[in-house]
Every structure is written in structure tokens, then in C-alpha cells.
C-alpha positions as CSV (number, residue, x, y, z in Angstrom):
1,M,-20.4,15.3,63.1
2,A,-23.9,14.0,63.9
3,T,-25.5,14.4,67.2
4,A,-24.6,11.7,69.6
5,T,-26.7,9.7,71.2
6,T,-26.8,7.0,74.2
7,F,-26.7,3.5,74.4
8,D,-29.4,1.4,75.7
9,D,-29.0,-1.1,78.4
10,A,-29.1,-4.3,76.1
11,V,-26.1,-2.9,74.2
12,I,-24.4,-1.8,77.1
13,S,-24.8,-5.2,78.4
14,L,-23.1,-6.4,75.5
15,L,-20.3,-3.8,75.3
16,Q,-19.3,-4.7,79.0
17,R,-19.5,-8.5,78.7
18,S,-17.6,-8.6,76.1
19,Y,-15.0,-5.8,76.3
20,P,-14.5,-5.7,80.0
21,D,-11.9,-3.0,79.9
22,S,-13.2,-1.1,77.6
23,G,-15.1,1.4,80.2
24,A,-18.5,1.2,78.3
25,A,-21.3,3.2,79.1
26,A,-24.4,4.5,78.8
27,D,-23.4,8.0,77.8
28,A,-20.3,7.0,76.5
29,D,-18.8,8.1,73.0
30,A,-19.3,6.0,70.7
31,V,-15.9,7.2,68.7
32,K,-13.1,6.4,71.7
33,L,-15.4,3.4,72.5
34,S,-14.6,2.4,69.1
35,T,-10.6,3.4,69.3
36,A,-10.4,1.8,72.6
37,I,-11.8,-1.5,71.7
38,F,-10.5,-2.0,68.2
39,K,-6.9,-0.5,69.1
40,N,-5.4,-1.6,65.4
41,T,-8.3,0.7,63.8
42,I,-7.8,4.2,62.5
43,Y,-10.7,5.7,61.8
44,T,-10.6,9.0,59.5
45,E,-12.7,11.9,60.5
46,A,-15.9,11.2,58.0
47,E,-15.9,7.6,59.5
48,K,-15.7,8.8,63.3
49,A,-19.0,10.9,61.6
50,E,-20.3,8.0,60.6
51,I,-20.0,5.9,63.8
52,V,-21.9,8.1,65.3
53,Q,-24.7,8.4,62.8
54,W,-24.8,4.6,62.2
55,Q,-25.4,4.6,66.6
56,I,-28.5,6.9,66.1
57,T,-29.5,4.7,63.3
58,A,-29.2,1.6,65.8
59,S,-31.6,3.0,68.4
60,H,-34.7,3.5,66.2
61,I,-34.6,0.0,64.8
62,G,-37.2,-2.1,66.5
63,N,-38.8,0.8,67.9
64,G,-42.3,0.8,68.5
65,G,-42.9,3.7,67.9
66,E,-42.2,4.0,64.4
67,D,-45.0,2.8,62.0
68,A,-44.2,-0.5,59.4
69,A,-43.8,1.6,56.4
70,K,-41.4,3.3,58.5
71,Q,-39.3,0.4,59.8
72,A,-39.2,-1.2,56.1
73,E,-37.5,1.6,54.5
74,R,-35.3,1.8,57.5
75,L,-34.6,-1.6,57.1
76,S,-34.1,-1.6,53.1
77,A,-31.6,1.3,53.3
78,L,-29.7,-0.3,55.7
79,N,-29.6,-3.6,53.0
80,T,-28.4,-1.7,50.1
81,H,-26.0,0.0,52.1
82,L,-24.2,-3.6,53.5
83,S,-24.7,-4.6,49.9
84,S,-21.0,-3.9,49.0
85,R,-19.7,-3.5,52.7
86,T,-18.4,-5.9,55.6
87,T,-19.5,-3.6,58.2
88,V,-21.2,-0.6,58.0
89,L,-17.7,1.4,57.6
90,G,-17.0,-0.9,54.7
91,A,-14.6,-3.0,56.7
92,K,-13.1,-1.6,59.4
93,P,-15.0,-3.1,62.5
94,S,-16.6,-0.2,65.1
95,V,-19.4,-0.1,68.1
96,A,-21.7,0.8,65.4
97,D,-21.6,-2.7,64.4
98,V,-22.1,-4.3,67.4
99,A,-25.0,-1.6,68.4
100,L,-26.8,-2.6,65.2
101,Y,-26.2,-6.2,65.8
102,V,-28.4,-6.2,69.1
103,K,-31.1,-4.1,67.5
104,L,-31.2,-6.5,64.4
105,A,-30.8,-10.1,65.9
106,P,-33.7,-10.2,67.6
107,V,-35.8,-8.7,64.1
108,V,-34.0,-11.1,61.7
109,A,-34.8,-14.0,64.1
110,K,-38.4,-13.3,63.8
111,W,-37.9,-13.3,60.0
112,S,-39.1,-15.9,57.8
113,S,-37.3,-17.8,55.0
114,E,-38.6,-15.4,52.4
115,E,-38.0,-12.5,54.2
116,R,-34.4,-13.5,54.6
117,T,-33.3,-14.5,51.4
118,G,-36.0,-14.1,48.8
119,E,-36.2,-11.8,46.0
120,Q,-37.5,-8.8,48.1
121,G,-35.5,-10.3,51.0
122,Y,-32.7,-8.4,53.2
123,H,-29.4,-10.6,52.3
124,H,-27.2,-8.3,53.3
125,I,-28.4,-7.7,56.8
126,V,-28.5,-11.4,57.4
127,R,-24.8,-11.9,56.7
128,F,-24.2,-9.0,58.3
129,V,-25.7,-9.7,61.5
130,D,-24.1,-13.7,61.2
131,F,-20.8,-12.2,60.5
132,V,-20.6,-9.5,63.7
133,Q,-22.0,-12.6,66.2
134,N,-19.0,-14.9,64.9
135,A,-16.4,-13.2,63.6
136,P,-13.1,-13.4,65.6
137,V,-12.4,-9.4,64.6
138,F,-15.2,-8.8,67.0
139,G,-14.8,-11.5,69.6
140,L,-18.8,-10.7,71.3
141,K,-19.2,-13.1,74.1
142,V,-22.9,-14.3,73.0
143,D,-24.0,-17.7,74.0
144,A,-24.8,-20.2,71.1
145,A,-28.2,-20.0,71.8
146,D,-28.7,-16.7,71.8
147,K,-26.9,-16.4,68.4
148,V,-29.2,-15.9,65.5
149,P,-29.5,-19.3,63.6
150,V,-28.5,-18.5,59.8
151,D,-28.8,-21.6,57.3
152,A,-26.7,-20.9,54.6
153,D,-27.9,-23.6,52.1
154,D,-31.8,-22.4,53.1
155,V,-31.6,-19.4,50.2
156,K,-34.7,-18.6,48.3
157,F,-33.0,-16.2,45.3
158,A,-29.8,-16.4,44.9
159,I,-28.6,-12.9,44.4
160,K,-26.2,-12.5,41.2
161,P,-22.7,-11.0,42.9
162,I,-21.9,-7.5,41.1
163,D,-19.6,-7.6,38.3
164,A,-17.0,-4.6,39.1
165,K,-16.2,-3.9,36.1
166,A,-19.5,-3.7,34.2
167,E,-20.4,-1.5,37.4
168,K,-17.7,0.7,36.9
169,E,-18.6,1.0,32.7
170,R,-22.6,1.7,33.8
171,K,-21.5,4.5,35.7
172,K,-19.3,5.6,32.8
173,K,-21.8,5.2,30.2
174,E,-24.9,7.2,32.8
175,K,-21.7,10.1,33.3
176,E,-21.6,10.3,29.5
177,A,-25.1,10.3,29.2
178,A,-25.8,13.2,31.4
179,A,-22.8,15.3,30.0
180,A,-24.4,14.8,26.5
181,A,-28.1,15.6,27.9
182,A,-26.4,18.6,29.4
183,K,-24.8,20.0,26.4
184,G,-27.8,19.5,24.4
185,Q,-29.6,21.8,27.1
186,T,-27.0,24.2,26.8
187,G,-25.1,24.1,23.3
188,A,-27.5,22.4,20.9
189,P,-30.2,24.1,19.5
190,A,-33.7,22.9,19.7
191,A,-35.5,21.4,17.0
192,G,-38.0,24.4,15.1
193,V,-35.3,27.0,16.4
194,A,-33.8,29.3,13.8
195,V,-30.0,29.9,14.4
196,A,-28.2,33.2,14.1
197,G,-27.6,34.0,10.4
198,E,-30.0,32.0,9.0
199,D,-33.7,32.9,7.9
200,A,-36.5,31.0,9.5
201,A,-36.9,29.0,6.8
202,G,-33.1,27.1,7.6
203,K,-31.4,29.2,5.2
204,K,-28.2,31.0,5.6
205,S,-28.1,34.8,4.8
206,K,-25.8,36.1,1.6
207,K,-23.3,37.6,4.8
208,E,-22.7,33.9,6.1
209,K,-22.6,32.2,2.7
210,K,-19.8,34.5,1.6
211,A,-18.0,33.8,5.4
212,D,-18.4,30.5,4.7
213,N,-17.2,30.7,1.3
214,N,-14.1,32.8,2.3
215,N,-13.1,30.1,4.9
216,T,-13.2,27.2,2.4
217,A,-11.1,29.2,-0.4
218,E,-8.4,29.8,2.5
219,A,-8.1,26.2,4.1
220,A,-7.9,25.0,0.2
221,A,-5.0,27.0,-0.2
222,G,-3.7,25.7,2.9
223,G,-4.0,29.1,5.1
224,A,-5.7,29.1,8.2
225,T,-9.6,30.1,8.5
226,K,-10.3,33.1,10.4
227,E,-11.5,31.1,13.8
228,Q,-8.4,29.3,12.7
229,K,-6.3,32.4,12.9
230,K,-8.0,33.5,16.4
231,E,-5.4,33.4,19.3
232,K,-5.5,29.7,21.3
233,K,-5.4,30.3,25.0
234,P,-1.7,27.9,26.3
235,K,-2.7,24.5,27.5
236,Q,-2.3,24.2,31.0
237,P,0.0,21.3,32.3
238,K,-1.8,18.6,33.8
239,Q,-1.2,18.7,37.9
240,Q,0.3,15.5,38.9
241,P,-1.5,14.3,42.5
242,A,1.3,13.9,44.9
243,K,2.6,10.7,45.9
244,P,2.0,9.3,48.8
245,A,5.0,9.4,51.7
246,E,7.0,6.2,51.4
247,K,6.8,4.5,55.1
248,P,10.1,4.2,56.7
249,L,11.5,0.5,57.2
250,S,10.1,-1.0,60.0
251,P,9.0,-4.8,61.1
252,A,5.5,-2.9,61.3
253,L,5.5,-2.8,57.9
254,I,4.8,-6.9,57.9
255,D,1.3,-7.7,58.7
256,L,1.6,-10.6,61.5
257,R,-1.5,-12.2,62.9
258,V,-2.4,-14.9,64.8
259,G,-3.9,-17.8,62.9
260,H,-5.7,-21.1,63.4
261,I,-5.0,-24.1,61.4
262,L,-8.2,-25.7,60.4
263,K,-6.3,-28.8,58.4
264,A,-3.3,-30.0,57.3
265,E,-2.2,-32.4,55.0
266,R,0.8,-33.2,52.3
267,H,0.7,-31.6,49.3
268,P,0.1,-33.9,46.3
269,N,2.8,-33.0,44.4
270,A,5.5,-31.9,46.5
271,D,7.3,-34.6,49.0
272,S,8.3,-31.3,51.6
273,L,5.5,-29.3,51.1
274,Y,2.4,-29.2,53.8
275,V,-0.6,-27.7,52.3
276,S,-2.7,-25.8,55.7
277,T,-6.1,-24.3,55.6
278,I,-5.9,-21.4,58.2
279,A,-8.2,-18.5,59.4
280,V,-6.3,-15.3,60.2
281,G,-9.6,-13.2,60.5
282,D,-10.4,-12.0,56.9
283,A,-13.7,-10.9,56.2
284,P,-15.7,-12.5,53.6
285,G,-14.5,-11.6,50.2
286,T,-11.3,-10.8,51.0
287,D,-8.6,-11.5,48.2
288,N,-7.0,-14.9,47.8
289,T,-9.6,-16.5,50.6
290,H,-12.4,-18.8,50.6
291,E,-14.8,-20.3,53.0
292,H,-14.3,-23.1,55.1
293,D,-17.0,-24.8,57.8
294,G,-18.4,-21.6,58.1
295,Q,-15.0,-19.9,58.2
296,V,-13.0,-17.5,55.8
297,V,-9.7,-18.7,55.4
298,R,-6.6,-19.0,52.9
299,T,-4.7,-21.7,51.7
300,V,-1.0,-21.8,53.1
301,C,2.1,-24.2,51.7
302,S,4.6,-24.3,54.2
303,G,8.3,-26.6,53.7
304,L,7.4,-27.9,56.8
305,N,6.8,-31.8,56.0
306,G,9.9,-33.7,57.8
307,L,10.3,-31.3,59.8
308,V,7.5,-30.9,61.8
309,P,5.3,-34.1,62.3
310,L,1.8,-33.5,60.6
311,E,-0.1,-34.0,63.4
312,E,1.3,-31.4,65.3
313,M,-0.2,-29.1,62.3
314,Q,-3.6,-30.0,63.2
315,G,-5.8,-27.7,65.0
316,R,-3.4,-25.4,66.6
317,K,-2.7,-21.8,66.7
318,I,0.0,-20.1,64.6
319,V,1.6,-17.1,63.6
320,A,1.3,-16.0,59.9
321,V,3.0,-13.5,57.7
322,C,-0.3,-12.0,55.8
323,N,1.0,-9.7,53.2
324,L,3.3,-11.4,51.5
325,K,2.3,-11.5,47.4
326,P,0.6,-15.1,46.7
327,V,2.8,-17.6,45.1
328,T,1.9,-20.8,43.1
329,M,3.9,-23.7,45.0
330,R,3.5,-26.7,43.2
331,G,0.2,-26.3,41.2
332,I,-0.8,-24.5,44.5
333,K,-1.1,-21.0,45.2
334,S,-0.3,-19.8,48.9
335,C,-1.7,-17.0,50.4
336,A,0.1,-16.6,53.6
337,M,3.1,-18.1,55.7
338,V,3.7,-19.8,59.0
339,L,6.7,-18.7,61.4
340,A,8.8,-21.1,62.3
341,A,12.3,-21.2,64.3
342,S,15.4,-23.4,63.2
343,P,19.5,-23.2,64.4
344,R,21.4,-19.7,62.4
345,E,22.9,-21.9,59.3
346,E,23.7,-20.4,55.9
347,G,21.1,-20.3,53.4
348,D,17.4,-19.7,53.7
349,G,15.7,-22.6,54.2
350,H,15.1,-24.6,57.1
351,K,17.6,-26.9,58.4
352,G,18.0,-29.2,61.4
353,P,15.4,-28.9,64.5
354,V,12.2,-26.8,63.5
355,E,9.8,-25.5,66.1
356,L,6.7,-23.3,65.2
357,V,6.2,-19.7,66.8
358,N,3.7,-20.4,69.3
359,P,0.8,-17.1,70.3
360,P,0.0,-16.6,73.5
361,P,-2.8,-19.5,74.5
362,A,-5.8,-16.9,74.7
363,S,-4.9,-15.3,71.1
364,A,-8.1,-15.4,68.7
365,A,-7.2,-15.7,65.0
366,G,-7.0,-12.7,63.3
367,E,-5.3,-11.0,66.1
368,R,-2.7,-8.3,65.6
369,V,1.3,-9.6,66.5
370,F,3.9,-7.1,66.4
371,F,7.4,-6.3,68.2
372,D,7.2,-4.3,71.2
373,G,8.5,-0.8,71.0
374,W,7.7,-1.0,66.7
375,L,4.6,0.9,66.0
376,G,2.4,2.0,62.3
377,D,0.3,-0.2,60.3
378,P,1.3,-3.1,57.9
379,E,0.9,-2.3,54.0
380,P,-2.1,-4.1,52.2
381,V,0.4,-5.9,50.4
382,L,4.4,-6.3,50.4
383,N,5.9,-5.0,47.1
384,P,8.4,-7.7,46.3
385,K,10.8,-5.5,44.5
386,K,11.3,-3.6,47.8
387,K,12.6,-7.0,49.4
388,V,11.1,-5.8,52.9
389,W,10.3,-9.6,54.0
390,E,14.3,-10.4,52.5
391,T,15.3,-7.5,54.4
392,L,13.8,-7.6,57.6
393,Q,14.0,-11.2,58.2
394,P,17.5,-11.6,59.8
395,G,16.5,-9.9,62.8
396,F,13.6,-12.5,63.6
397,T,15.3,-14.1,66.0
398,T,14.9,-16.5,70.0
399,T,16.0,-15.1,73.2
400,E,17.3,-17.0,76.0
401,D,13.9,-16.9,77.6
402,L,12.5,-18.8,74.2
403,A,10.6,-16.0,73.6
404,V,10.5,-14.6,69.9
405,G,11.9,-11.3,69.0
406,F,13.4,-8.3,66.8
407,E,16.9,-7.2,66.8
408,V,17.4,-3.9,65.1
409,G,21.5,-4.9,65.1
410,D,21.4,-7.6,63.0
411,V,19.6,-5.9,60.0
412,P,22.2,-3.5,58.5
413,Q,19.5,-1.4,56.2
414,L,18.5,0.4,59.9
415,A,21.2,1.5,61.0
416,G,22.2,5.2,61.1
417,E,18.4,5.9,60.8
418,G,16.6,7.1,63.8
419,E,14.1,3.8,64.5
420,A,18.5,2.4,64.9
421,K,18.0,4.3,68.8
422,K,16.1,1.2,69.4
423,S,18.6,-1.3,71.5
424,G,18.4,-4.5,72.5
425,V,15.1,-7.3,71.1
426,G,11.6,-5.8,70.6
427,L,9.5,-8.9,72.0
428,L,6.8,-10.2,69.6
429,K,3.7,-9.8,71.2
430,T,-0.2,-10.0,71.2
431,K,-2.8,-8.3,73.5
432,D,-2.3,-11.4,75.6
433,G,1.2,-12.0,76.0
434,V,4.7,-12.9,74.4
435,C,5.0,-15.4,71.1
436,S,7.2,-18.1,72.3
437,V,9.2,-21.5,70.7
438,K,9.6,-24.5,72.6
439,S,13.0,-25.5,73.1
440,L,15.3,-23.1,70.4
441,K,17.7,-20.4,71.7
442,G,19.1,-17.5,69.2
443,A,17.7,-19.6,66.1
444,T,16.6,-17.7,63.4
445,V,12.7,-17.1,62.4
446,R,11.6,-17.2,59.1
């Protein structure tokens, strides 16, 4: 692992201001600090080493002790690294991103439009700085006046997006060409070099010609040549890769997040549906997302038209299920689901009064929502064939105190499992408190 370094005063100041309970200090361990701040992120050993290395890199950026050529080389390497990554680790946030932001922000702020987005500009560094200073996943306490202004419309040279399929094919061809070149050097004779059994003019000896004739005759008679008669080594069976262990059934498999509805409107082709534009903390470029007013959002269809007034859907915080497989509803692709409570009745739909689930007021879009006592990482996408949501949803309920929770006793598939030792209701929470409904007690939530 790379040798640890210390954070400078500017980085520590922003960390302490943004994460007052993290214990940030100049000599703090970057990996432990990342784990303390981004509690729902798990880092591999390789990623831990990267965090320390990027912390060191950050300490050199903007350093007056380096010449311009060295700084340009460092920035060019960082720009290339970020060309296919949202954060320096790929998608996971860490304090290394914050440290880099602190050192990059004053540098980027001085760049001209050409330096930012020209053909030789640092496009990806500019995008990274803008993402870190504004993304809910970081939640940095940076005054608006201190943020680096980024004009998305002021682009001098539009970089073509990387075609993943073409890039894969290019790498495959390069690999094949390299293998062919290596074979040419080790297995094929160079031009003008006589092969064993041939004279300098390229003619075979009498002995070689006789052997060739014998092989040809045997092959014509249906027999094997001498070379073919040689004993073949038995093929070794291919070793199948081990299948990843299947996670046990648990409500933690469901990706629940705080969502912020930026706008909602009636579905043009369905009287019972609303179409909402919701920010749930996705990184730029995430599948099934797009941008709206500078934020990464999802389009979500919900069967709440006629049950929840449209004005109550505007500009509010909700809880969303974010790892269901997207479905097209009357011509519009829906990429999440809004949680709402209704009285318990037979059937799958909401009947009677309906109330949206409210996260704690201080919660930010994208924050993880979880059931108390149920730990684990959610699946990237729930497999529809396994019916994880359908199996666990009956346990989603509201209490006498109007809190939302999970009642393990209402999910028969958990009976007899180790997790079934849990009793009572695990409350639905964010780091800021418990999720609730307005008035429905003992209701189902879906």
C-alpha cells in the first residue's frame, strides 16, 4: 500500500465543515475517514490502496514547487483516468475525491474555456469538479459563491462518447495482432532463412521428400500419417468459475433511497398514472437516467392519480425502490417505484386513502434508507424471476406510532431461517431518523 500522507488545512477545513462527526484531522487515516463518512460504501483492499495514492496525488496538485511541465503531465494523467470514471475509484465516493476537489477547484477556476473544454482541454477534470461540489452523495458544505462556475453550454470541442462495443473490439484486435506478432518471432521462419531439411535454395532433401510421399500415401489410403499416429495428450476439462454465493432473503436486498420529486404530471395515455421526474442520487451516466435542471434523475410512473392530489407530488421528498427492473407503462419507461401506504385489503393495488411515505425532513436525495436490524448491500437489479420484492412486500407496514417498518412475521418465507429470530418491527430509517406516514396505522406499504 502507498505511504500515507497528511491532509492540508484547506482539505481538513472542508471535511470538518461538511462531516462534523467524522473525526477529520490532518493525520487522519484516509481509508478509515472514508469509511466513517460514506458508511454504506465498502472498499476492497485494492481500493483502499488507491484512496491513499490519490490522497498523495492531491497533495501535489497546485504545488508551487513543481514546474509547469510536471503539473501538466499530472493533470493530463488525471484527466485520462477520469474519462471513464465518475469518482477516482470509479463510482464509489471517498475522501480522496474531496481532497482532489479542494486542490483542483482553484486551478480549474482560473482556466479559460479553451483549457476547460477545448480539443486539448481537461474536459473530465471539469466534470469531476462540478460533480463533487454539487452531488448529494458528497453533500459538501461549499458556499455557492465559492463553487467553481461551470457553464454546460460553453463547450469548445465536443468529445465523442466512447463506444463500449467498438472499444472492446479494438482491444481484441490489438491482442490478436500482438499474439500473431509474437508467433511470427518464435514459431515462423524469417524470410531468406533455410528450414531444416531444405537446402539454401529452398528445396527439400530426398529424405524429406520420401517422408512427405509416405505421409501422403497413407492419408490417401484412409490411414493416419506418422505425425497423426503420435499419442495425443488428453484434454484437461475446463475449470468452471465458482458461482457467487446467493445472498439470503432479506429486505436489505431492496435498494431503498430518499428521492426528491422535481416535477410530476399526469400520464398522457393513462388516467390512473402520474409521471414524475425524481432525483435519487444516481451518478452521471447511470443506466436509465437523464439530466433535468442540472441533476441526474429517473422517470417514474406511479398509479397514484386520483389517490394523491397532483399538487402534493410536487417538489417533495419520498422513499423510492431503485433496483426493480424498469418497465414500460403505456409508452413511458418507469425506472423506480414510489412507496405509499394504504389500508390492508385483498389485491395488489392501493384502495381507499393513500399516503406517501415521508423520509425525515433533513434527508437528502440519494441517501440510503434501511430497516433497523437488517444489514447488507442491496442487489444492483432484483431478478424478476426470484420475486424478491413480491415476497418481502407483505412485511412492509405502518405502526401505531405512524412509523414505517418491516414485520418479519408477515413473510412466511423467512420462517425457520436464521433471520427469523428477529422479532417485532424493524423501523425504516435514514441516518437522520425514522420514515413515517401522515395518519394510516397498520397499513400496507408498497
